[in-house]
N, C-alpha and C positions, 0 to 999 in steps of 0.2 A: 685876509678875510675882508668882508663887507664893511664899509662904514655905516652906520645905522642912517645918518643923515642921507647918503646916496640911496638907500633902499627907500626911505619914505618919500623921495621924489620921484620915483617910478610910479607911473599912472597904473591903476588896477587894470587887469585885462576885463573887457566887458564879455561875460560869456553868456548874455541874453537874460531874459526875465528867470525869476524863480519864485518858489512859494514863500510868502511871507512867513510862514509858520515852520516849515521843515526844511527849506531852501532846496527843495528838488527843483531841477531846471524843467522849463516849458519849452516846447517846440515853436510856439507862437510868439510873436512880438507884443509887447504889453503898451498900453497908452501910458503916457507921461505920469500920471497921478494915480493910476490905478493899482489899488493893492490887491494883489493875485493870490489866490489859495488853491492848491491842488484839490481834485475831486474828495481826496480822504481826509483833507485838512478843513474843508468847508464847515464840517460839523464841530470842530473843535480848535478852531484857531484861538491864540491867546487873546485874552481881553483883560483890560485894566482890572485890578482887583480879583482875579479869578481865584475860585476856591482852590486849595491845595489838591483836593480829590481830582478836580477837573484838570489841572494841570499834571499830575501824576498819570492820569488815564492817557492823556494826550503825549507825554513823553514816552510811556509804555508802547503806544502804538507807533511812534517814531522809531524807538529802539528795534522792535521787531521788524519794521520795514527797512530800516538802514542796516542791519545786521546782514541780510541778504545781498544788498548792495556792495557791503565791505567785503564779504565773501568773493563776489564776482570779481571786485577790484584787486582783491589779494591774488587770486588766481591769475588773472592777466598779469599782475606784477611779476609773478613767479614765472610764468611763460616767456615773458619779455626779458626777464634776468637771464634765463637760461639760454634765450637766443644770444643775448649780448655776450655771454660767457663762450658759447660756440663761436661766435664771429671773432672774439679776441683771440681764442686758441688757435682758429684757422689763420689768422693774421701772423700771429707770432709763430707758427709753423711755417708759413711762406717767408716771413722775415728771415727765420734761421736757415732755411734752405738756400734762399739768395745769398746770404752772407758767407754760408759755406762754400759755395760754388765761386763767388767773388774773391774770396780770400785765397782760393788757390792761385790766382793770377798775381804773383808777387814778384818784385824785382830781384833778377839774378845778379850775381857779381859783375857780369859785363855790362848791365843796364838794360837787358832783354827782360822779357816776361818769362817766367819759369815755366808756365803752363803752355802758352800758345806761341812763344819764341819769337814775338814780334821784335824788332830791332830797338824799339824805345819803349821805356815804361813811363807813365802808366799806358797800358794796352788798350786796344779799342774797347774791350769789355768795361773797363773802368771809365773810360771817356764816355761811352754810350749811357751808362748809368748817371754820369754827371749831367749829360744833357737831358735826359728823360726825368730825372727827380734829384735835385742837388741836395735835399734834406736827406733822404736815403742814402745818398754818396757819402755825405758827412758821417752818418751814423755808422756806416761799413768801415769808413776810414779810422773811426774811433775804436771801433770793434778791433781793427787789424792791430793795435797796439797793445792788446790784451795777450797774456799767455793763454796756453791751451785751457787749462783749468777755469781761469776767469772767463774766458770766451765760452766755455761750455755753460757755466752757471748762468751768464748773461743771456746766452741764446735759448737755454733749455730749462733754466731754473732747477727744480727737484725732478722734473720729467726729463727723460732723454728720449726724445721723439725718434732718434735714429735707431733704438733699439726695437722700436714697436713695429 
C-alpha cells in the first residue's frame, strides 16, 4: 500500500482552469489572479455570509447539472470496463492456446522432443519463445510443472474455452 507521506509529495496534476463555484473545467487559460465562474455560476457563485436559501438554490443547480455529467461518466466507465474485460479474456485465451501448443513439446526419455522429434530438448519451439519473450517462456515453464487438473484451472479457470 502507499505511504501517506509519499502521496502528499506527488504534485497535483494541472488540468487547467475551472469554475471557482462548481469546479467545471474551462477550455481557455486563465490569468494568474483571475477568479473564474462559468456562465451558469456567474449569477450565483458563493459569497461570504450568503443566505442559506441562496446557497441551497446554488447547490440544487449544481446537483442538477452534475448528475447528467455523472451519468455520462458512469456510462463511459462501464464501456471501458467492458472493453477491458474483453481484452483480458482475449489475452487469457491466447495465453492458454500458446501454453497448450508449447506444452506438447516435452522431453522424451531419449532426450528428444516428443512432438517435433528434434535431437535435443528444449526444441527450437521452446528456444524461439525464450528469444521472443522470456517472461512468457518462464510462465509456460511454470505451467509445465502442474498436473492436468491444476493446469486446466490455471489456464481456463471456471471457463473451459476448449469446449466452446
